[in-house]
N, CA, C and O atoms as a GROMACS GRO file, in nm:
protein
  580
    1MET      N    1   0.084  -0.117   0.000
    1MET     CA    2   0.000   0.000   0.000
    1MET      C    3   0.089   0.124   0.000
    1MET      O    4   0.195   0.125   0.062
    2ASN      N    5   0.045   0.226  -0.069
    2ASN     CA    6   0.123   0.348  -0.081
    2ASN      C    7   0.083   0.451   0.024
    2ASN      O    8   0.042   0.562  -0.011
    3THR      N    9   0.093   0.416   0.152
    3THR     CA   10   0.062   0.514   0.256
    3THR      C   11   0.189   0.586   0.295
    3THR      O   12   0.300   0.535   0.279
    4ARG      N   13   0.170   0.707   0.345
    4ARG     CA   14   0.284   0.788   0.384
    4ARG      C   15   0.252   0.852   0.518
    4ARG      O   16   0.145   0.909   0.536
    5ALA      N   17   0.345   0.842   0.612
    5ALA     CA   18   0.325   0.904   0.743
    5ALA      C   19   0.417   1.025   0.754
    5ALA      O   20   0.538   1.015   0.734
    6ASP      N   21   0.359   1.138   0.785
    6ASP     CA   22   0.435   1.260   0.808
    6ASP      C   23   0.420   1.298   0.954
    6ASP      O   24   0.326   1.255   1.021
    7TYR      N   25   0.512   1.378   1.003
    7TYR     CA   26   0.508   1.421   1.141
    7TYR      C   27   0.508   1.572   1.148
    7TYR      O   28   0.580   1.640   1.074
    8LEU      N   29   0.428   1.623   1.237
    8LEU     CA   30   0.426   1.765   1.267
    8LEU      C   31   0.493   1.781   1.402
    8LEU      O   32   0.444   1.729   1.503
    9VAL      N   33   0.606   1.852   1.406
    9VAL     CA   34   0.682   1.869   1.529
    9VAL      C   35   0.666   2.013   1.578
    9VAL      O   36   0.692   2.108   1.505
   10THR      N   37   0.620   2.026   1.703
   10THR     CA   38   0.605   2.157   1.763
   10THR      C   39   0.674   2.158   1.899
   10THR      O   40   0.691   2.054   1.961
   11GLU      N   41   0.712   2.276   1.943
   11GLU     CA   42   0.771   2.292   2.076
   11GLU      C   43   0.683   2.384   2.157
   11GLU      O   44   0.618   2.475   2.105
   12GLU      N   45   0.683   2.359   2.288
   12GLU     CA   46   0.599   2.437   2.377
   12GLU      C   47   0.664   2.447   2.514
   12GLU      O   48   0.730   2.354   2.560
   13GLU      N   49   0.646   2.561   2.578
   13GLU     CA   50   0.691   2.581   2.715
   13GLU      C   51   0.572   2.552   2.806
   13GLU      O   52   0.467   2.614   2.792
   14ILE      N   53   0.589   2.458   2.897
   14ILE     CA   54   0.481   2.420   2.988
   14ILE      C   55   0.526   2.448   3.131
   14ILE      O   56   0.635   2.407   3.172
   15TYR      N   57   0.443   2.517   3.205
   15TYR     CA   58   0.473   2.549   3.345
   15TYR      C   59   0.383   2.464   3.435
   15TYR      O   60   0.261   2.468   3.424
   16LEU      N   61   0.445   2.385   3.523
   16LEU     CA   62   0.371   2.300   3.615
   16LEU      C   63   0.405   2.338   3.759
   16LEU      O   64   0.517   2.381   3.789
   17THR      N   65   0.309   2.323   3.845
   17THR     CA   66   0.330   2.343   3.988
   17THR      C   67   0.329   2.206   4.054
   17THR      O   68   0.232   2.131   4.043
   18ARG      N   69   0.436   2.175   4.121
   18ARG     CA   70   0.450   2.044   4.184
   18ARG      C   71   0.337   2.022   4.284
   18ARG      O   72   0.305   2.109   4.365
   19GLY      N   73   0.277   1.903   4.277
   19GLY     CA   74   0.169   1.867   4.368
   19GLY      C   75   0.213   1.760   4.465
   19GLY      O   76   0.332   1.731   4.474
   20PRO      N   77   0.119   1.701   4.539
   20PRO     CA   78   0.151   1.596   4.637
   20PRO      C   79   0.220   1.475   4.574
   20PRO      O   80   0.301   1.408   4.639
   21SER      N   81   0.188   1.446   4.448
   21SER     CA   82   0.251   1.332   4.380
   21SER      C   83   0.360   1.378   4.284
   21SER      O   84   0.390   1.309   4.186
   22GLY      N   85   0.420   1.492   4.311
   22GLY     CA   86   0.526   1.543   4.224
   22GLY      C   87   0.469   1.616   4.105
   22GLY      O   88   0.369   1.686   4.116
   23LEU      N   89   0.534   1.600   3.990
   23LEU     CA   90   0.489   1.667   3.869
   23LEU      C   91   0.381   1.588   3.795
   23LEU      O   92   0.315   1.640   3.706
   24GLY      N   93   0.365   1.461   3.834
   24GLY     CA   94   0.254   1.382   3.780
   24GLY      C   95   0.283   1.310   3.650
   24GLY      O   96   0.191   1.285   3.573
   25PHE      N   97   0.409   1.277   3.624
   25PHE     CA   98   0.439   1.197   3.506
   25PHE      C   99   0.568   1.119   3.528
   25PHE      O  100   0.648   1.152   3.615
   26ASN      N  101   0.586   1.014   3.447
   26ASN     CA  102   0.707   0.932   3.450
   26ASN      C  103   0.785   0.953   3.321
   26ASN      O  104   0.728   0.992   3.218
   27ILE      N  105   0.914   0.927   3.327
   27ILE     CA  106   1.000   0.946   3.210
   27ILE      C  107   1.075   0.818   3.175
   27ILE      O  108   1.095   0.730   3.259
   28VAL      N  109   1.116   0.811   3.050
   28VAL     CA  110   1.206   0.706   3.000
   28VAL      C  111   1.313   0.775   2.918
   28VAL      O  112   1.300   0.892   2.881
   29GLY      N  113   1.420   0.701   2.890
   29GLY     CA  114   1.525   0.754   2.805
   29GLY      C  115   1.649   0.791   2.883
   29GLY      O  116   1.658   0.770   3.004
   30GLY      N  117   1.744   0.846   2.811
   30GLY     CA  118   1.874   0.881   2.866
   30GLY      C  119   1.982   0.811   2.786
   30GLY      O  120   1.953   0.722   2.705
   31THR      N  121   2.106   0.850   2.807
   31THR     CA  122   2.216   0.791   2.729
   31THR      C  123   2.232   0.642   2.758
   31THR      O  124   2.281   0.567   2.673
   32ASP      N  125   2.192   0.599   2.877
   32ASP     CA  126   2.208   0.459   2.915
   32ASP      C  127   2.082   0.376   2.893
   32ASP      O  128   2.087   0.253   2.906
   33GLN      N  129   1.970   0.438   2.859
   33GLN     CA  130   1.844   0.368   2.839
   33GLN      C  131   1.766   0.431   2.724
   33GLN      O  132   1.657   0.484   2.745
   34GLN      N  133   1.821   0.425   2.605
   34GLN     CA  134   1.756   0.492   2.492
   34GLN      C  135   1.617   0.436   2.467
   34GLN      O  136   1.599   0.315   2.449
   35TYR      N  137   1.520   0.524   2.466
   35TYR     CA  138   1.380   0.489   2.440
   35TYR      C  139   1.358   0.474   2.289
   35TYR      O  140   1.283   0.388   2.245
   36ILE      N  141   1.424   0.559   2.212
   36ILE     CA  142   1.420   0.555   2.066
   36ILE      C  143   1.562   0.536   2.016
   36ILE      O  144   1.654   0.603   2.063
   37SER      N  145   1.580   0.446   1.922
   37SER     CA  146   1.714   0.418   1.869
   37SER      C  147   1.785   0.545   1.826
   37SER      O  148   1.724   0.631   1.761
   38ASN      N  149   1.910   0.557   1.860
   38ASN     CA  150   1.995   0.671   1.824
   38ASN      C  151   1.943   0.805   1.878
   38ASN      O  152   1.971   0.910   1.820
   39ASP      N  153   1.868   0.800   1.987
   39ASP     CA  154   1.817   0.922   2.048
   39ASP      C  155   1.822   0.903   2.199
   39ASP      O  156   1.748   0.821   2.255
   40SER      N  157   1.908   0.977   2.265
   40SER     CA  158   1.923   0.964   2.410
   40SER      C  159   1.836   1.063   2.486
   40SER      O  160   1.859   1.090   2.604
   41GLY      N  161   1.735   1.117   2.418
   41GLY     CA  162   1.646   1.215   2.479
   41GLY      C  163   1.561   1.155   2.590
   41GLY      O  164   1.553   1.033   2.607
   42ILE      N  165   1.497   1.243   2.665
   42ILE     CA  166   1.409   1.206   2.776
   42ILE      C  167   1.264   1.223   2.728
   42ILE      O  168   1.226   1.329   2.680
   43TYR      N  169   1.185   1.117   2.743
   43TYR     CA  170   1.048   1.114   2.694
   43TYR      C  171   0.950   1.087   2.808
   43TYR      O  172   0.985   1.024   2.908
   44VAL      N  173   0.828   1.135   2.792
   44VAL     CA  174   0.722   1.109   2.888
   44VAL      C  175   0.667   0.969   2.861
   44VAL      O  176   0.620   0.941   2.750
   45SER      N  177   0.674   0.881   2.962
   45SER     CA  178   0.623   0.746   2.942
   45SER      C  179   0.480   0.730   2.990
   45SER      O  180   0.405   0.650   2.935
   46SER      N  181   0.441   0.806   3.091
   46SER     CA  182   0.302   0.800   3.139
   46SER      C  183   0.269   0.927   3.216
   46SER      O  184   0.355   0.994   3.271
   47ILE      N  185   0.140   0.956   3.216
   47ILE     CA  186   0.087   1.071   3.290
   47ILE      C  187   0.004   1.015   3.405
   47ILE      O  188  -0.083   0.931   3.384
   48LYS      N  189   0.032   1.061   3.525
   48LYS     CA  190  -0.042   1.012   3.642
   48LYS      C  191  -0.176   1.082   3.653
   48LYS      O  192  -0.185   1.204   3.645
   49GLU      N  193  -0.281   1.002   3.670
   49GLU     CA  194  -0.416   1.054   3.682
   49GLU      C  195  -0.425   1.152   3.799
   49GLU      O  196  -0.377   1.124   3.908
   50ASN      N  197  -0.485   1.266   3.774
   50ASN     CA  198  -0.503   1.373   3.873
   50ASN      C  199  -0.373   1.438   3.918
   50ASN      O  200  -0.373   1.515   4.015
   51GLY      N  201  -0.263   1.409   3.851
   51GLY     CA  202  -0.136   1.475   3.884
   51GLY      C  203  -0.128   1.612   3.819
   51GLY      O  204  -0.218   1.652   3.745
   52ALA      N  205  -0.022   1.684   3.848
   52ALA     CA  206  -0.005   1.820   3.795
   52ALA      C  207  -0.010   1.821   3.641
   52ALA      O  208  -0.074   1.908   3.583
   53ALA      N  209   0.057   1.727   3.577
   53ALA     CA  210   0.060   1.724   3.430
   53ALA      C  211  -0.079   1.692   3.373
   53ALA      O  212  -0.120   1.751   3.273
   54ALA      N  213  -0.150   1.599   3.436
   54ALA     CA  214  -0.284   1.564   3.388
   54ALA      C  215  -0.380   1.682   3.404
   54ALA      O  216  -0.462   1.708   3.316
   55ARG      N  217  -0.371   1.752   3.514
   55ARG     CA  218  -0.459   1.867   3.536
   55ARG      C  219  -0.431   1.978   3.436
   55ARG      O  220  -0.523   2.046   3.390
   56ASP      N  221  -0.303   1.996   3.401
   56ASP     CA  222  -0.267   2.098   3.302
   56ASP      C  223  -0.316   2.057   3.163
   56ASP      O  224  -0.371   2.139   3.090
   57GLY      N  225  -0.297   1.930   3.128
   57GLY     CA  226  -0.351   1.876   3.003
   57GLY      C  227  -0.267   1.889   2.878
   57GLY      O  228  -0.304   1.832   2.775
   58ARG      N  229  -0.156   1.960   2.883
   58ARG     CA  230  -0.078   1.980   2.761
   58ARG      C  231   0.029   1.874   2.739
   58ARG      O  232   0.057   1.837   2.625
   59LEU      N  233   0.088   1.823   2.846
   59LEU     CA  234   0.192   1.722   2.835
   59LEU      C  235   0.127   1.588   2.801
   59LEU      O  236   0.028   1.549   2.862
   60GLN      N  237   0.184   1.517   2.702
   60GLN     CA  238   0.126   1.391   2.656
   60GLN      C  239   0.231   1.281   2.658
   60GLN      O  240   0.351   1.307   2.647
   61GLU      N  241   0.185   1.156   2.670
   61GLU     CA  242   0.276   1.042   2.661
   61GLU      C  243   0.345   1.048   2.525
   61GLU      O  244   0.281   1.073   2.423
   62GLY      N  245   0.475   1.024   2.525
   62GLY     CA  246   0.552   1.028   2.401
   62GLY      C  247   0.618   1.162   2.374
   62GLY      O  248   0.704   1.172   2.286
   63ASP      N  249   0.581   1.266   2.448
   63ASP     CA  250   0.645   1.397   2.430
   63ASP      C  251   0.792   1.388   2.473
   63ASP      O  252   0.825   1.316   2.568
   64LYS      N  253   0.877   1.461   2.404
   64LYS     CA  254   1.019   1.468   2.439
   64LYS      C  255   1.041   1.594   2.522
   64LYS      O  256   1.002   1.703   2.482
   65ILE      N  257   1.104   1.578   2.638
   65ILE     CA  258   1.131   1.693   2.723
   65ILE      C  259   1.272   1.743   2.691
   65ILE      O  260   1.370   1.671   2.710
   66LEU      N  261   1.280   1.865   2.642
   66LEU     CA  262   1.407   1.922   2.597
   66LEU      C  263   1.485   1.987   2.710
   66LEU      O  264   1.608   1.980   2.714
   67SER      N  265   1.411   2.051   2.803
   67SER     CA  266   1.479   2.117   2.914
   67SER      C  267   1.387   2.129   3.035
   67SER      O  268   1.265   2.127   3.022
   68VAL      N  269   1.450   2.141   3.152
   68VAL     CA  270   1.379   2.161   3.278
   68VAL      C  271   1.436   2.287   3.342
   68VAL      O  272   1.555   2.294   3.370
   69ASN      N  273   1.350   2.386   3.364
   69ASN     CA  274   1.394   2.515   3.419
   69ASN      C  275   1.513   2.572   3.342
   69ASN      O  276   1.604   2.629   3.401
   70GLY      N  277   1.510   2.555   3.211
   70GLY     CA  278   1.615   2.608   3.125
   70GLY      C  279   1.738   2.520   3.113
   70GLY      O  280   1.828   2.552   3.035
   71GLN      N  281   1.745   2.411   3.187
   71GLN     CA  282   1.861   2.322   3.181
   71GLN      C  283   1.836   2.212   3.077
   71GLN      O  284   1.741   2.135   3.089
   72ASP      N  285   1.923   2.208   2.977
   72ASP     CA  286   1.913   2.113   2.867
   72ASP      C  287   1.924   1.969   2.916
   72ASP      O  288   2.004   1.940   3.004
   73LEU      N  289   1.842   1.879   2.860
   73LEU     CA  290   1.844   1.738   2.900
   73LEU      C  291   1.924   1.650   2.805
   73LEU      O  292   1.917   1.528   2.816
   74LYS      N  293   1.999   1.708   2.714
   74LYS     CA  294   2.080   1.628   2.621
   74LYS      C  295   2.193   1.557   2.696
   74LYS      O  296   2.252   1.610   2.789
   75ASN      N  297   2.220   1.436   2.652
   75ASN     CA  298   2.333   1.356   2.699
   75ASN      C  299   2.336   1.333   2.850
   75ASN      O  300   2.441   1.340   2.913
   76LEU      N  301   2.218   1.305   2.906
   76LEU     CA  302   2.211   1.274   3.048
   76LEU      C  303   2.182   1.126   3.069
   76LEU      O  304   2.109   1.065   2.990
   77LEU      N  305   2.239   1.069   3.174
   77LEU     CA  306   2.199   0.936   3.216
   77LEU      C  307   2.055   0.944   3.266
   77LEU      O  308   2.011   1.051   3.310
   78HIS      N  309   1.982   0.835   3.261
   78HIS     CA  310   1.844   0.835   3.305
   78HIS      C  311   1.831   0.884   3.450
   78HIS      O  312   1.747   0.969   3.479
   79GLN      N  313   1.913   0.830   3.539
   79GLN     CA  314   1.903   0.868   3.680
   79GLN      C  315   1.937   1.015   3.702
   79GLN      O  316   1.880   1.079   3.791
   80ASP      N  317   2.028   1.070   3.623
   80ASP     CA  318   2.060   1.213   3.633
   80ASP      C  319   1.938   1.298   3.594
   80ASP      O  320   1.912   1.402   3.655
   81ALA      N  321   1.865   1.252   3.493
   81ALA     CA  322   1.744   1.324   3.452
   81ALA      C  323   1.638   1.316   3.562
   81ALA      O  324   1.572   1.415   3.593
   82VAL      N  325   1.622   1.197   3.620
   82VAL     CA  326   1.527   1.179   3.730
   82VAL      C  327   1.562   1.275   3.844
   82VAL      O  328   1.473   1.342   3.899
   83ASN      N  329   1.688   1.281   3.880
   83ASN     CA  330   1.732   1.370   3.988
   83ASN      C  331   1.706   1.517   3.955
   83ASN      O  332   1.669   1.596   4.043
   84LEU      N  333   1.725   1.553   3.829
   84LEU     CA  334   1.700   1.691   3.787
   84LEU      C  335   1.552   1.727   3.807
   84LEU      O  336   1.521   1.836   3.855
   85PHE      N  337   1.463   1.636   3.771
   85PHE     CA  338   1.320   1.660   3.792
   85PHE      C  339   1.287   1.668   3.941
   85PHE      O  340   1.212   1.755   3.983
   86ARG      N  341   1.344   1.578   4.019
   86ARG     CA  342   1.315   1.574   4.163
   86ARG      C  343   1.361   1.701   4.235
   86ARG      O  344   1.300   1.744   4.333
   87ASN      N  345   1.469   1.761   4.185
   87ASN     CA  346   1.525   1.880   4.250
   87ASN      C  347   1.488   2.010   4.178
   87ASN      O  348   1.551   2.114   4.202
   88ALA      N  349   1.387   2.004   4.091
   88ALA     CA  350   1.353   2.121   4.008
   88ALA      C  351   1.277   2.230   4.083
   88ALA      O  352   1.261   2.341   4.032
   89GLY      N  353   1.229   2.199   4.202
   89GLY     CA  354   1.156   2.299   4.279
   89GLY      C  355   1.006   2.285   4.266
   89GLY      O  356   0.955   2.189   4.210
   90TYR      N  357   0.936   2.385   4.320
   90TYR     CA  358   0.790   2.384   4.327
   90TYR      C  359   0.727   2.424   4.194
   90TYR      O  360   0.635   2.356   4.147
   91ALA      N  361   0.774   2.531   4.133
   91ALA     CA  362   0.727   2.577   4.002
   91ALA      C  363   0.830   2.536   3.898
   91ALA      O  364   0.946   2.577   3.905
   92VAL      N  365   0.786   2.456   3.802
   92VAL     CA  366   0.879   2.395   3.706
   92VAL      C  367   0.841   2.434   3.564
   92VAL      O  368   0.725   2.428   3.524
   93SER      N  369   0.943   2.474   3.488
   93SER     CA  370   0.926   2.507   3.348
   93SER      C  371   0.983   2.393   3.263
   93SER      O  372   1.098   2.354   3.279
   94LEU      N  373   0.900   2.341   3.173
   94LEU     CA  374   0.943   2.233   3.084
   94LEU      C  375   0.938   2.281   2.940
   94LEU      O  376   0.835   2.333   2.895
   95ARG      N  377   1.046   2.263   2.867
   95ARG     CA  378   1.045   2.287   2.722
   95ARG      C  379   1.019   2.151   2.660
   95ARG      O  380   1.098   2.058   2.677
   96VAL      N  381   0.907   2.138   2.587
   96VAL     CA  382   0.860   2.008   2.540
   96VAL      C  383   0.846   2.008   2.388
   96VAL      O  384   0.805   2.107   2.327
   97GLN      N  385   0.880   1.895   2.330
   97GLN     CA  386   0.861   1.876   2.186
   97GLN      C  387   0.748   1.775   2.165
   97GLN      O  388   0.757   1.660   2.209
   98HIS      N  389   0.643   1.821   2.097
   98HIS     CA  390   0.532   1.733   2.062
   98HIS      C  391   0.556   1.685   1.919
   98HIS      O  392   0.589   1.765   1.831
   99LYS      N  393   0.539   1.557   1.895
   99LYS     CA  394   0.553   1.501   1.761
   99LYS      C  395   0.422   1.432   1.726
   99LYS      O  396   0.393   1.324   1.776
  100LEU      N  397   0.346   1.496   1.640
  100LEU     CA  398   0.215   1.445   1.603
  100LEU      C  399   0.222   1.380   1.466
  100LEU      O  400   0.274   1.439   1.371
  101GLN      N  401   0.170   1.258   1.455
  101GLN     CA  402   0.170   1.189   1.328
  101GLN      C  403   0.050   1.233   1.246
  101GLN      O  404  -0.063   1.232   1.294
  102VAL      N  405   0.077   1.272   1.122
  102VAL     CA  406  -0.028   1.309   1.029
  102VAL      C  407  -0.032   1.198   0.927
  102VAL      O  408   0.064   1.176   0.853
  103GLN      N  409  -0.144   1.127   0.922
  103GLN     CA  410  -0.156   1.010   0.834
  103GLN      C  411  -0.216   1.051   0.701
  103GLN      O  412  -0.324   1.110   0.696
  104ASN      N  413  -0.147   1.019   0.594
  104ASN     CA  414  -0.199   1.040   0.459
  104ASN      C  415  -0.221   0.904   0.397
  104ASN      O  416  -0.128   0.824   0.389
  105GLY      N  417  -0.343   0.876   0.354
  105GLY     CA  418  -0.377   0.745   0.297
  105GLY      C  419  -0.324   0.729   0.156
  105GLY      O  420  -0.256   0.818   0.104
  106PRO      N  421  -0.356   0.614   0.093
  106PRO     CA  422  -0.311   0.589  -0.045
  106PRO      C  423  -0.371   0.693  -0.139
  106PRO      O  424  -0.479   0.746  -0.115
  107LEU      N  425  -0.300   0.721  -0.247
  107LEU     CA  426  -0.347   0.816  -0.345
  107LEU      C  427  -0.479   0.769  -0.404
  107LEU      O  428  -0.494   0.650  -0.434
  108GLY      N  429  -0.572   0.859  -0.422
  108GLY     CA  430  -0.699   0.825  -0.483
  108GLY      C  431  -0.799   0.766  -0.385
  108GLY      O  432  -0.915   0.746  -0.422
  109HIS      N  433  -0.761   0.737  -0.264
  109HIS     CA  434  -0.852   0.678  -0.168
  109HIS      C  435  -0.892   0.782  -0.065
  109HIS      O  436  -0.808   0.853  -0.010
  110ARG      N  437  -1.020   0.789  -0.039
  110ARG     CA  438  -1.070   0.880   0.064
  110ARG      C  439  -1.155   0.798   0.159
  110ARG      O  440  -1.233   0.713   0.118
  111GLY      N  441  -1.140   0.825   0.287
  111GLY     CA  442  -1.220   0.756   0.386
  111GLY      C  443  -1.359   0.816   0.392
  111GLY      O  444  -1.384   0.922   0.335
  112GLU      N  445  -1.449   0.748   0.460
  112GLU     CA  446  -1.585   0.795   0.474
  112GLU      C  447  -1.586   0.930   0.545
  112GLU      O  448  -1.522   0.946   0.650
  113GLY      N  449  -1.655   1.024   0.490
  113GLY     CA  450  -1.664   1.155   0.552
  113GLY      C  451  -1.552   1.250   0.514
  113GLY      O  452  -1.554   1.366   0.555
  114GLU      N  453  -1.456   1.203   0.436
  114GLU     CA  454  -1.347   1.291   0.395
  114GLU      C  455  -1.383   1.357   0.263
  114GLU      O  456  -1.452   1.296   0.182
  115PRO      N  457  -1.340   1.480   0.240
  115PRO     CA  458  -1.372   1.548   0.115
  115PRO      C  459  -1.308   1.477  -0.004
  115PRO      O  460  -1.200   1.420   0.006
  116SER      N  461  -1.377   1.482  -0.116
  116SER     CA  462  -1.328   1.413  -0.236
  116SER      C  463  -1.222   1.493  -0.309
  116SER      O  464  -1.157   1.439  -0.398
  117GLY      N  465  -1.204   1.616  -0.274
  117GLY     CA  466  -1.106   1.699  -0.343
  117GLY      C  467  -1.171   1.786  -0.448
  117GLY      O  468  -1.107   1.877  -0.501
  118ILE      N  469  -1.300   1.761  -0.481
  118ILE     CA  470  -1.373   1.843  -0.577
  118ILE      C  471  -1.443   1.954  -0.500
  118ILE      O  472  -1.519   1.926  -0.407
  119PRO      N  473  -1.418   2.079  -0.535
  119PRO     CA  474  -1.484   2.188  -0.464
  119PRO      C  475  -1.636   2.176  -0.472
  119PRO      O  476  -1.690   2.139  -0.577
  120THR      N  477  -1.703   2.205  -0.365
  120THR     CA  478  -1.849   2.191  -0.356
  120THR      C  479  -1.919   2.270  -0.465
  120THR      O  480  -2.016   2.223  -0.524
  121VAL      N  481  -1.871   2.389  -0.493
  121VAL     CA  482  -1.935   2.473  -0.595
  121VAL      C  483  -1.933   2.406  -0.732
  121VAL      O  484  -2.023   2.428  -0.813
  122MET      N  485  -1.832   2.324  -0.758
  122MET     CA  486  -1.823   2.254  -0.888
  122MET      C  487  -1.931   2.146  -0.901
  122MET      O  488  -1.961   2.104  -1.013
  123VAL      N  489  -1.988   2.103  -0.792
  123VAL     CA  490  -2.095   2.004  -0.795
  123VAL      C  491  -2.230   2.073  -0.787
  123VAL      O  492  -2.322   2.038  -0.861
  124VAL      N  493  -2.243   2.170  -0.697
  124VAL     CA  494  -2.371   2.235  -0.672
  124VAL      C  495  -2.414   2.322  -0.789
  124VAL      O  496  -2.532   2.319  -0.827
  125LEU      N  497  -2.324   2.398  -0.847
  125LEU     CA  498  -2.360   2.491  -0.955
  125LEU      C  499  -2.422   2.419  -1.076
  125LEU      O  500  -2.528   2.462  -1.122
  126PRO      N  501  -2.361   2.313  -1.129
  126PRO     CA  502  -2.426   2.243  -1.242
  126PRO      C  503  -2.561   2.182  -1.203
  126PRO      O  504  -2.654   2.182  -1.284
  127LEU      N  505  -2.573   2.130  -1.081
  127LEU     CA  506  -2.702   2.075  -1.038
  127LEU      C  507  -2.808   2.184  -1.030
  127LEU      O  508  -2.923   2.162  -1.068
  128LEU      N  509  -2.770   2.301  -0.981
  128LEU     CA  510  -2.862   2.413  -0.972
  128LEU      C  511  -2.906   2.456  -1.112
  128LEU      O  512  -3.025   2.481  -1.135
  129ALA      N  513  -2.814   2.464  -1.205
  129ALA     CA  514  -2.846   2.503  -1.343
  129ALA      C  515  -2.939   2.400  -1.408
  129ALA      O  516  -3.034   2.438  -1.476
  130LEU      N  517  -2.912   2.273  -1.387
  130LEU     CA  518  -2.995   2.167  -1.443
  130LEU      C  519  -3.136   2.173  -1.384
  130LEU      O  520  -3.235   2.153  -1.456
  131THR      N  521  -3.147   2.200  -1.256
  131THR     CA  522  -3.277   2.211  -1.190
  131THR      C  523  -3.355   2.329  -1.246
  131THR      O  524  -3.476   2.319  -1.268
  132MET      N  525  -3.288   2.441  -1.269
  132MET     CA  526  -3.355   2.559  -1.323
  132MET      C  527  -3.404   2.534  -1.465
  132MET      O  528  -3.514   2.576  -1.500
  133VAL      N  529  -3.325   2.466  -1.548
  133VAL     CA  530  -3.367   2.435  -1.686
  133VAL      C  531  -3.487   2.342  -1.684
  133VAL      O  532  -3.582   2.360  -1.761
  134ALA      N  533  -3.484   2.242  -1.595
  134ALA     CA  534  -3.597   2.149  -1.585
  134ALA      C  535  -3.722   2.221  -1.540
  134ALA      O  536  -3.830   2.195  -1.593
  135ALA      N  537  -3.712   2.310  -1.443
  135ALA     CA  538  -3.828   2.386  -1.394
  135ALA      C  539  -3.882   2.476  -1.505
  135ALA      O  540  -4.004   2.484  -1.523
  136TRP      N  541  -3.794   2.544  -1.578
  136TRP     CA  542  -3.836   2.630  -1.688
  136TRP      C  543  -3.911   2.549  -1.794
  136TRP      O  544  -4.016   2.591  -1.844
  137ALA      N  545  -3.854   2.431  -1.829
  137ALA     CA  546  -3.918   2.348  -1.931
  137ALA      C  547  -4.054   2.298  -1.882
  137ALA      O  548  -4.149   2.294  -1.961
  138PHE      N  549  -4.065   2.261  -1.758
  138PHE     CA  550  -4.191   2.213  -1.702
  138PHE      C  551  -4.298   2.321  -1.709
  138PHE      O  552  -4.410   2.297  -1.752
  139VAL      N  553  -4.262   2.442  -1.664
  139VAL     CA  554  -4.356   2.553  -1.663
  139VAL      C  555  -4.395   2.590  -1.806
  139VAL      O  556  -4.513   2.613  -1.833
  140ARG      N  557  -4.302   2.598  -1.897
  140ARG     CA  558  -4.328   2.638  -2.036
  140ARG      C  559  -4.420   2.539  -2.108
  140ARG      O  560  -4.516   2.579  -2.173
  141TYR      N  561  -4.390   2.411  -2.096
  141TYR     CA  562  -4.467   2.313  -2.170
  141TYR      C  563  -4.598   2.274  -2.100
  141TYR      O  564  -4.685   2.214  -2.162
  142ARG      N  565  -4.612   2.306  -1.975
  142ARG     CA  566  -4.734   2.276  -1.901
  142ARG      C  567  -4.844   2.374  -1.940
  142ARG      O  568  -4.962   2.338  -1.938
  143ARG      N  569  -4.808   2.496  -1.975
  143ARG     CA  570  -4.906   2.601  -2.010
  143ARG      C  571  -4.966   2.583  -2.149
  143ARG      O  572  -5.074   2.635  -2.176
  144GLN      N  573  -4.899   2.512  -2.236
  144GLN     CA  574  -4.947   2.498  -2.373
  144GLN      C  575  -5.070   2.407  -2.378
  144GLN      O  576  -5.075   2.306  -2.307
  145PRO      N  577  -5.172   2.443  -2.462
  145PRO     CA  578  -5.293   2.362  -2.472
  145PRO      C  579  -5.276   2.233  -2.545
  145PRO      O  580  -5.371   2.156  -2.560
   0.00000   0.00000   0.00000
């Protein structure tokens, strides 16, 4: 099948206030525990229900955390990253990279409810013209004895 997956990558600054259960998420990754091949970045593995991250709503599983309070997370061991989060304080700033997959189906195929690619006016206008001609013909020929 000729499907193609594209990704939309965005970055966002997220401010969280530490709650009773911390920041409310778990992480994976690091130079010693790569979550993605050839990428030693730190990623969100889960969001804790009712935690600070869940209440905020912007941080998602799979997001890459680029920095904590301005400190870059590149080339850190996993435990060093954990310690950085634990010692980040009460108000924490996270620079996060969201990677959203945009799915494009096979060429020529459209799913149910998806636009066909033909502008609506190109369909409606000829139908409207045909309806008007039919109405005119009906009225004209109906009046004749």
